[in-house]
C-alpha positions in Angstrom: 41.7 -5.7 46.2 41.8 -6.4 42.5 38.7 -8.6 42.6 36.9 -5.9 44.6 37.8 -3.2 42.0 36.6 -5.4 39.2 33.3 -6.1 41.0 32.8 -2.4 41.5 33.4 -1.7 37.8 31.1 -4.5 36.8 28.4 -3.1 39.1 28.8 0.4 37.6 28.5 -1.0 34.1 25.3 -2.8 35.0 23.9 0.4 36.5 24.8 2.4 33.4 23.2 -0.2 31.2 20.0 -0.2 33.4 19.8 3.6 33.2 20.4 3.5 29.5 17.5 1.1 29.0 15.3 3.2 31.2 16.1 6.3 29.2 15.4 4.4 25.9 12.0 3.2 27.2 11.1 6.7 28.3 12.1 8.2 25.0 10.0 5.5 23.2 7.0 6.2 25.4 7.3 10.0 24.8 7.7 9.5 21.0 4.7 7.1 20.9 2.5 9.4 22.9 3.4 12.5 21.0 2.7 10.7 17.7 -0.6 9.4 18.9 -1.6 12.8 20.1 -0.6 14.5 16.9 -2.5 12.0 14.8 -5.5 12.3 17.0 -5.6 16.1 16.7 -5.1 15.9 12.9 -7.9 13.3 12.6 -10.2 15.3 14.8 -9.6 18.5 12.8 -10.4 16.6 9.5 -13.5 14.8 10.9 -14.8 18.0 12.6 -14.4 20.1 9.4 -17.7 21.3 7.8 -16.9 19.6 4.5 -15.9 16.2 6.0 -19.2 14.4 5.0 -18.8 15.4 1.4 -15.1 14.4 1.4 -15.9 11.0 3.0 -18.6 10.3 0.4 -16.4 11.5 -2.5 -13.0 10.1 -1.6 -13.6 7.3 1.0 -16.4 5.3 -0.4 -15.8 1.6 0.5 -18.1 0.3 -2.2 -16.4 2.5 -4.9 -13.0 1.4 -3.6 -13.7 -2.3 -3.8 -15.6 -1.9 -7.1 -12.7 -0.2 -8.8 -9.7 -1.9 -7.2 -9.7 -4.9 -9.6 -9.4 -2.7 -12.7 -7.0 -0.3 -11.0 -4.8 -3.3 -10.0 -4.8 -4.5 -13.6 -3.7 -1.1 -14.7 -1.0 -1.0 -12.0 0.5 -4.1 -13.5 1.1 -2.0 -16.6 2.9 0.6 -14.5 5.1 -2.2 -13.1 5.9 -3.5 -16.6 6.8 0.0 -17.7 9.2 0.4 -14.7 10.8 -3.1 -15.3 11.5 -2.2 -18.9 12.6 1.3 -18.4 14.9 0.9 -15.4 17.6 -1.3 -16.9 17.7 1.0 -20.0 18.0 4.0 -17.7 20.9 2.4 -15.9 22.7 1.6 -19.2 22.1 5.1 -20.7 23.1 6.9 -17.4 26.3 4.9 -17.1 27.2 5.4 -20.7 26.7 9.1 -20.5 28.7 9.4 -17.3 31.6 7.5 -18.8 31.4 9.7 -22.0 31.6 12.8 -19.9 34.7 11.4 -18.2 36.7 10.9 -21.4 39.6 13.3 -21.6 40.9 12.6 -25.0 40.5 15.6 -27.4 39.5 13.2 -30.2 36.3 12.4 -28.2 35.4 16.0 -27.5 32.2 15.7 -29.7 31.0 12.7 -27.7 31.7 14.6 -24.5 29.9 17.6 -25.7 26.9 15.6 -26.7 26.8 13.9 -23.2 26.9 17.4 -21.5 24.2 18.7 -23.8 22.0 15.6 -23.2 22.2 15.9 -19.4 21.6 19.7 -19.5 18.6 19.5 -21.8 16.8 16.5 -20.5 17.2 17.5 -16.9 15.8 20.9 -17.7 12.6 19.6 -19.4 9.8 18.6 -17.0 9.1 14.9 -17.4 5.5 15.3 -18.2 6.3 17.8 -21.0 8.9 15.4 -22.3 6.2 12.6 -22.4 4.0 15.0 -24.5 6.9 15.9 -26.9 8.0 12.3 -27.5 4.5 10.8 -27.4 3.0 13.1 -30.0 6.2 14.4 -31.7 7.7 11.2 -32.9 4.5 9.8 -34.5 4.0 13.3 -36.2 7.3 12.8 -38.0 6.0 9.8 -40.0 9.4 8.2 -40.0 9.6 4.7 -41.3 10.1 2.2 -38.5 9.5 4.8 -35.8 7.5 3.4 -32.8 3.9 4.5 -32.5 2.8 2.5 -29.5 1.9 4.9 -26.6 3.5 2.6 -24.1 6.7 2.4 -26.1 6.8 6.1 -26.6 6.2 6.7 -22.9 9.1 4.4 -22.0 11.3 6.3 -24.4 10.4 9.6 -22.7 11.0 8.3 -19.2 14.4 6.8 -20.3 15.5 10.1 -21.8 14.5 12.0 -18.6 15.8 9.7 -16.0 18.8 8.7 -18.0 20.1 12.3 -17.5 19.5 12.2 -13.8 21.1 8.8 -13.3 24.1 9.9 -15.5 24.8 12.7 -12.9 24.5 10.2 -10.1 27.0 7.9 -11.7 29.3 10.8 -12.5 29.2 11.8 -8.8 30.0 8.2 -7.8 33.0 8.0 -10.1 34.3 11.3 -8.8 33.9 10.1 -5.2 36.5 7.3 -5.9 40.0 8.7 -5.0 42.3 9.2 -8.0 44.9 7.1 -6.3 42.7 4.0 -6.9 43.0 4.6 -10.7 46.7 5.4 -10.5 47.3 2.2 -8.5 45.5 0.1 -11.0 47.4 1.7 -13.9 50.7 1.1 -12.1 49.8 -2.6 -12.0 49.6 -2.6 -15.8 45.9 -2.2 -16.3 44.7 -0.1 -19.2 42.5 2.9 -18.3 39.4 1.1 -19.5 40.1 -2.1 -17.5 41.0 0.0 -14.5 37.6 1.8 -14.7 35.8 -1.4 -15.2 37.4 -3.5 -12.5 38.5 -0.9 -9.9 36.7 2.4 -10.1 33.2 1.4 -11.3 32.6 -1.2 -8.6 33.4 1.3 -5.9 31.4 4.1 -7.6 28.3 2.0 -8.0 28.5 0.9 -4.3 28.7 4.6 -3.3 25.6 5.7 -5.2 23.2 2.8 -4.6 21.0 4.8 -2.1 20.5 7.8 -4.6 19.9 5.3 -7.4 17.2 3.6 -5.4 15.6 7.0 -4.8 15.5 7.5 -8.6 13.9 4.1 -8.9 11.1 5.2 -6.6 10.6 8.4 -8.5 10.6 6.5 -11.8 8.0 4.1 -10.5 5.7 7.0 -9.6 6.3 8.8 -12.9 5.1 5.8 -14.9 1.7 7.3 -14.2 2.6 10.1 -16.6 2.2 7.8 -19.6 -1.6 8.1 -19.0 -1.6 11.3 -20.9 -0.7 9.3 -24.1 -3.7 7.0 -23.6 -2.0 4.0 -21.9 -4.5 2.3 -19.7 -2.5 2.1 -16.4 -3.6 2.6 -12.8 -4.2 6.3 -13.1 -6.2 6.0 -16.4 -8.3 3.2 -14.8 -9.0 5.5 -11.9 -10.0 8.3 -14.3 -12.4 6.0 -16.1 -14.1 4.8 -13.0 -14.3 8.4 -11.6 -15.8 9.6 -14.9 -18.5 6.9 -14.7 -19.4 7.3 -11.0 -18.4 11.0 -10.3 -16.5 9.6 -7.3 -12.8 10.1 -6.6 -12.2 7.0 -4.5 -10.6 5.1 -7.4 -7.8 7.7 -7.2 -7.3 6.7 -3.6 -7.0 3.1 -4.7 -4.4 4.0 -7.3 -2.4 6.0 -4.7 -2.5 3.2 -2.2 -1.0 0.8 -4.7 1.9 3.2 -5.5 2.5 3.8 -1.8 2.6 0.0 -1.1 5.4 -0.3 -3.7 7.4 2.8 -3.0 7.4 2.9 0.8 9.3 -0.5 1.2 11.8 0.7 -1.4 12.3 4.0 0.5 12.9 2.1 3.8 15.4 -0.2 2.0 17.1 2.9 0.7 17.4 4.3 4.2 18.8 1.0 5.5 21.4 0.9 2.8 22.4 4.6 3.5 22.6 3.8 7.3 24.8 0.8 6.6 27.1 2.8 4.3 27.5 5.4 7.0 28.3 2.8 9.5 31.0 1.4 7.3 32.5 4.8 7.0 32.4 5.6 10.7 35.7 5.1 12.6 34.1 2.9 15.3 32.5 0.5 12.9 35.0 -2.2 13.8 
């Protein structure tokens, strides 16, 4: 009787698994079909529009794409360099500001007030406006030793802008760590600074990795804003080619390069967020 019951249960499990696989295949087929249909309709509407021949010649010229891609790719390397220089500085500035805002001692009130003012002001100024203010304002001061390189000034503006956003991300991460963690570390004899360094910050950083990666993707795109200062990066190269040929396909080449870099980063961010959710779910183990 026991063997028969076990066989019946096993048969039911196989049947449920078979039905589950069938439902998954059906859902996949429906999703694929609806996607293909939607893309087909959207493509037909674009191609059937009266202005499509003009758009195709102006934005989708293969000869212009291949002719400008080399220069645009060289300019895109400048965007990558700006990102690689700015991002570590943004992380350092953001973490320092977040820690400064968390200091409770009355003696450090001026530092805390400056940190609050920094985040409020530089999050409120549009990034492109900040690039203009820094890029043209600092050289106008004629200060001895002040940078005058457009690329350096653009990096400073991006750091000031994104440092304020990242500071709030870090502050949220620190706040997400339960106060008992800090209390337990202090009860073991650690100073507040060492408890923050070895106990709170590692947990906080792990909690905010997905939003930090989103900021990285935004920063990579906003490196194009330094073009307003005269830096010859991908967008500026596209502008140069478009001005010579009166064709906008080089902008498409520039956009394609940014997409090729940011989309994998976005998918990696989604994967990290899903993994973090899985770790927090009760049935993870």
